[in-house]
C-alpha positions in Angstrom: 146.8 96.7 133.7 147.3 100.1 132.1 144.5 102.5 131.4 145.4 102.5 127.7 144.5 98.8 127.5 140.9 99.6 128.6 140.4 101.9 125.6 138.8 100.0 122.7 140.6 99.8 119.4 140.0 102.6 116.9 137.6 100.6 114.6 135.4 99.8 117.6 135.4 103.4 118.8 134.5 104.6 115.3 131.6 102.1 115.2 130.3 103.3 118.6 130.5 106.9 117.3 128.7 106.0 114.1 126.1 104.0 116.0 125.4 107.0 118.2 125.0 109.2 115.1 122.4 106.9 113.6 119.3 108.3 115.3 120.6 111.9 114.7 121.1 111.1 111.0 117.7 109.5 110.7 116.1 112.5 112.2 118.0 114.8 109.9 117.2 112.7 106.8 113.5 113.0 107.6 113.5 116.8 107.1 114.2 119.2 104.3 114.9 117.9 100.8 115.2 114.3 102.2 111.6 114.4 103.4 110.6 113.7 99.8 112.3 110.3 100.0 110.3 107.3 101.2 110.8 106.3 104.8 112.6 103.2 103.7 115.1 105.2 101.6 115.6 107.6 104.5 116.5 104.6 106.7 118.9 103.1 104.2 120.5 106.5 103.6 121.1 106.7 107.4 122.7 103.2 107.5 124.8 104.0 104.4 126.0 107.3 105.8 126.8 105.7 109.2 128.9 103.0 107.5 130.7 105.6 105.4 131.5 107.7 108.4 132.8 104.5 110.1 134.9 103.6 107.1 136.4 107.1 106.8 137.4 107.1 110.4 139.0 103.6 110.1 140.9 104.5 106.9 142.0 107.9 108.3 143.4 106.2 111.4 144.7 102.9 109.9 147.9 101.7 111.5 147.2 97.9 111.6 150.1 96.6 109.4 152.6 99.2 110.6 152.1 98.1 114.2 152.8 94.5 113.3 149.4 93.3 114.5 147.1 93.1 111.4 145.1 90.3 112.9 144.1 92.5 115.9 143.1 95.2 113.4 141.0 92.8 111.4 139.3 91.5 114.5 138.6 95.1 115.6 137.0 95.9 112.2 134.8 92.8 112.5 133.8 93.8 116.1 133.0 97.3 114.8 130.9 95.9 112.0 129.0 93.8 114.5 128.3 96.9 116.6 127.0 98.8 113.5 124.7 95.9 112.5 123.4 95.7 116.1 122.8 99.4 116.3 121.0 99.3 112.9 118.7 96.5 114.0 117.8 98.3 117.2 117.2 101.6 115.5 115.1 99.8 112.8 112.9 98.1 115.5 112.2 101.4 117.3 111.9 103.4 114.1 109.6 101.0 112.3 107.3 100.8 115.3 107.0 104.6 115.4 106.9 105.0 111.7 104.6 102.2 110.5 103.0 100.7 113.6 99.3 101.5 114.0 99.7 99.9 117.4 101.5 103.1 118.6 98.7 105.3 117.1 96.2 103.1 118.9 98.1 103.6 122.2 98.0 107.4 121.6 94.2 107.3 121.0 93.7 105.5 124.4 96.1 108.0 126.2 94.1 110.9 124.8 90.8 109.4 126.0 89.6 110.6 129.4 88.7 107.0 130.5 89.0 103.4 129.5 87.2 102.5 126.2 85.4 99.5 124.9 87.1 98.1 121.8 84.7 99.5 119.3 84.9 103.0 120.8 88.7 102.6 120.8 88.6 101.8 117.1 86.3 104.8 116.6 88.8 107.0 118.4 91.7 105.6 116.3 89.8 105.7 113.0 88.4 109.2 113.3 84.9 107.9 114.1 84.9 105.2 111.4 85.4 102.1 113.7 86.9 98.7 112.8 86.3 99.2 109.1 88.8 102.1 109.2 91.4 99.7 110.5 90.9 97.4 107.6 90.9 100.1 105.0 94.0 101.7 106.5 95.9 98.3 106.4 94.7 97.6 102.9 96.0 101.0 101.7 99.4 100.2 103.2 99.5 96.9 101.5 98.5 98.6 98.2 101.2 101.2 98.6 103.7 98.5 99.1 102.4 96.9 95.9 101.7 93.6 97.6 98.0 93.4 96.9 95.4 94.6 94.4 91.7 95.2 94.7 89.3 93.8 92.2 86.0 95.1 93.3 85.4 93.7 96.8 88.1 91.0 96.3 91.7 91.3 97.4 94.5 89.5 95.5 98.2 89.1 95.9 99.8 91.3 93.3 102.7 89.2 92.2 105.4 86.6 93.2 107.2 89.2 95.3 104.0 89.6 97.4 103.8 85.8 97.9 107.5 85.7 98.8 107.1 88.5 101.3 104.2 86.8 102.9 106.2 83.6 103.3 109.1 85.6 104.7 106.8 87.2 107.3 105.4 83.8 108.3 108.9 82.4 108.6 109.9 85.4 110.8 106.9 84.6 113.0 108.4 81.2 113.6 112.0 82.4 114.0 111.1 85.0 116.5 108.4 82.9 118.2 105.6 85.3 117.4 102.3 83.5 117.7 100.0 83.6 114.7 96.3 82.9 114.9 96.4 80.8 111.7 
């Protein structure tokens, strides 16, 4: 077996390169002018840019038909696309936990404490001294910002069909990914 046979095809190498660029691009798109964009738009811009870089490299180095093996090239492109999808999912998991997860903020509040804390004190540390109510208000504000709920006095209502659909999608993902739900 020759060493050249161990080197992945160009579309796969391009996908690996683009996948490695994703966290760098996301960090770059969260600064400067791009910081005005919502986090979701920054993430989609990162994915789009990574895919464009991958496609440019593929097009620039295309020799699939000339080499007489177009099926190998097509398979390599599909493998590269699978690499990019996987990299995007992994990056999204880590990024969304850091970006949106109050769980990580709760972890930081415990780490900054000098000793272990009872749950209510932990909530106070997280909520800036406001306790469990701050948790609820914080989560309500996120749902309102996402335009999924509306407040009517002390009552919370789903805002529209999209909110109901999103709720069903989340419940379905709990089942798909075997996440236990209390209800």
